[in-house]
Wavefront OBJ file of the C-alpha trace (Angstrom):
o trace
v 191.035 74.527 96.107
v 190.874 76.869 99.114
v 193.459 75.205 101.312
v 191.528 72.237 102.645
v 188.016 73.407 101.830
v 186.584 71.323 99.039
v 183.449 71.606 96.951
v 181.189 69.715 99.415
v 182.207 72.024 102.250
v 181.589 75.136 100.145
v 178.137 73.884 99.148
v 177.309 73.165 102.790
v 178.415 76.662 103.828
v 176.343 78.250 101.054
v 173.260 76.237 102.051
v 173.655 77.285 105.697
v 174.044 80.945 104.677
v 170.948 80.652 102.496
v 168.945 79.152 105.370
v 170.134 81.725 107.927
v 169.776 84.892 105.843
v 167.193 83.873 103.251
v 167.253 84.356 99.508
v 166.057 87.966 99.721
v 168.935 89.156 101.892
v 171.768 87.574 99.898
v 171.968 90.365 97.272
v 172.025 92.954 100.042
v 174.792 91.078 101.837
v 176.792 90.813 98.622
v 176.392 94.524 97.880
v 177.421 95.435 101.417
v 180.444 93.188 101.246
v 181.438 94.671 97.890
v 181.163 98.221 99.231
v 183.233 97.290 102.254
v 185.990 95.765 100.140
v 185.937 98.772 97.783
v 186.254 101.216 100.704
v 189.067 99.163 102.206
v 191.012 99.177 98.928
v 190.443 102.921 98.569
v 191.725 103.551 102.101
v 194.797 101.402 101.561
v 195.532 103.209 98.289
v 195.199 106.621 99.941
v 197.492 105.541 102.776
v 200.097 104.316 100.287
v 199.890 107.597 98.358
v 200.337 109.567 101.572
v 203.407 107.531 102.505
v 204.925 107.872 99.044
v 204.281 111.617 98.879
v 206.169 112.356 102.074
v 209.777 113.164 101.414
v 212.374 110.938 102.894
v 214.892 112.821 104.994
v 218.210 113.151 103.248
v 221.336 111.973 104.925
v 223.596 114.837 105.889
v 227.259 114.077 105.770
v 228.883 115.654 108.755
v 232.566 115.456 108.026
v 234.784 116.932 110.706
l 1 2 3 4 5 6 7 8 9 10 11 12 13 14 15 16 17 18 19 20 21 22 23 24 25 26 27 28 29 30 31 32 33 34 35 36 37 38 39 40 41 42 43 44 45 46 47 48 49 50 51 52 53 54 55 56 57 58 59 60 61 62 63 64
C-alpha cells in the first residue's frame, strides 16, 4: 500500500496520534496541514511562473 506500511501499522499510527493530540485537536491539525500544503503548492507555482517568464538568453553567432 504505502511501501511497506500496511493497514495494521496505519491504524496503530492513527491511534497513537489520537492519544497524543486528542480528538479535539485533530481537526485543527488537519486544517493546519492543509493550509501548509496549499501554501507550498502556491509557492512552487509562483517560482515556476517566475522561471518561465524570464527570457532565455539567445545564442549569438560570432562568425569571424
